[in-house]
C-alpha positions, 0 to 999 in steps of 0.5 A: 345859548349859541345856535348853529347857523344851519339849525338856529330856530325859535319855536312858535305856533305859526307856520309862515313868516315874512322876510324882507330884503331891503336894499339901499345904495349909500356912497356908491355901496350896495347895502341890506338892512339887517337885525340881530347884529347882522345875523338876520334879515327883518322878519316876523309872523305873517299876519295879513293886514290888507286884502292884498298880501303885497300891500300888507307886507309893505305896511308891515315892513314900513312899521317894523323898520321905519323905512318908507318903501319904494319898489317892492316885489315878492321874491321867493317862498322858502321852506326851512326844514330846520325850523319847526313850530310847536306842532312839528310843522316846517316853517315857510317864509315868504320873502320880499325884495324892497328898494329904499333910500337909506338916509331918509330915516333913522333906524331902530336900535336893533337894525343895522345896514350892512354892505352886501359884499360882507356876506358875498365877498367873491361877488365884488369884482369892482377892483378885479377878480377877488383873490379869494376866488382863485386862491381858495374857492376854486381849488377847494371846489375842484377837490370837492369835485374829485371827492366823489368816485363817480366819474359822471358826477365829477364831470358835472361838478367840474362843468358847474364850477366852470360855468359859475366861477368863470373857470376855463375849459383848459383848467377843467380839462387838464385837471380831469385827465389826472386819475388820482387825488394826488395828481389832481391836487398837484394839477389844480395847484398849477392850473389855478394860476393860469390866466386862461380862466379869464377867457370865460365871461363872469355872469354877475346874476349867478349869485344864487348858483354860486352860493348854493354850490358853496353850500353843497360843498360844505364851504360856508358855515350855514352848510350842515357838512361844514367844515368839509371832510374831503379837504382834511383827507387830502395827503400831498408830498409837497409841503407847499402844495399841502399849504394850498389845500388848507383853508385859513383858520378864519375861513368862516369870516373870509367866505362872508359873514354867516347868518341864521335861518338860511337868510344869506340864501335869501339875500343871494336870491335877491341879488340875483334877481336885482342884477338880472332885472336892472338890465331891462327894468328901471329898478335903479330909480328906486335907489337914486335921489331925485337929482343925480349926475351920470357918474353917480348913476353909473357908480350905483349900477356898478355897486349892484352888479359888482363889475365896472362899466365902460363909461361911454358905452353906459352913457350911449345906452342911457341915451338910446333908452331915453331914461333921463333928462337934464335938470338944467342944474349942476352939482356943486363939486368941490374939485374939478368941473361941476357935472350936470344934474339929471333926473329920471323921466316922469313916465319912467317914474310911473313905469317903475310903479308897475310890476309889468313895466320893462325897458328896451333890452340891450341890442 
């Protein structure tokens, strides 16, 4: 049986499930543990195994995934109105974010590690802004903004697009001056190539906001309004402009691999949380080996944030926060000069075990 991504369900007697977002960094790539060929996160009925729910979840995750957990925190509680139990009640699932080291154990047959940018390709800015953003996502979202006849809603949508997708006021203001869908479309096509959009800062932790906007606009397969009708209704005179409005036939894969049970939204929530917290808490500790080079540490932070960091600024930040210590050893590099190996300070390791531990914020 083929299930739609927005209405996939399995009925049962329970009303609450546990969903785990397990994150690892392997070869400088941020990855999440999935099941069912990458269509689901590890999940199961909530059956308390311990007086502490979090301790019970830790035991459950380790038993189900064979992955020893380091850091673990409750992420969010979701209500899935598309899934009902036998009594007709909507399913509630409690999600947790856990950090593991992928290479520690072998996976069960149904489990699969996936690059999290397979699900969110627009979030990977390691090689610059992804082409999909200005070629398709922003133009389609501007059409979505124009699809409503309410000027106030149009303005709010355009403001949200600007803030979430780093679109400059120049593009938004010029587009809003046009009064017809036809002129708006032509103006959008001209302005999306304007490099002024780069003037607005990309905020990496707004992953969930961007995902929810794509969902609201019907641009991802999980959305009940997918594919969006407002794109099909646009009529343009120029064949070249008409081509710019048409999404490619493999759009559902270009925009990221879809998942059942709204689990991609859960991953988006986890990435947002993790990107925000690595600024001020030692969470990266749970993803690193015991010994590492500073380059490896920087590449791991970059894998999580999706953006490149300035090498000297990053090292000055490490030095000012006194996070790491030299081990007195060097890496056995095959090429080039061996790099010094470092480890996290012992007290930082202890702090990482506490839920209220924080690091000094950037000045």
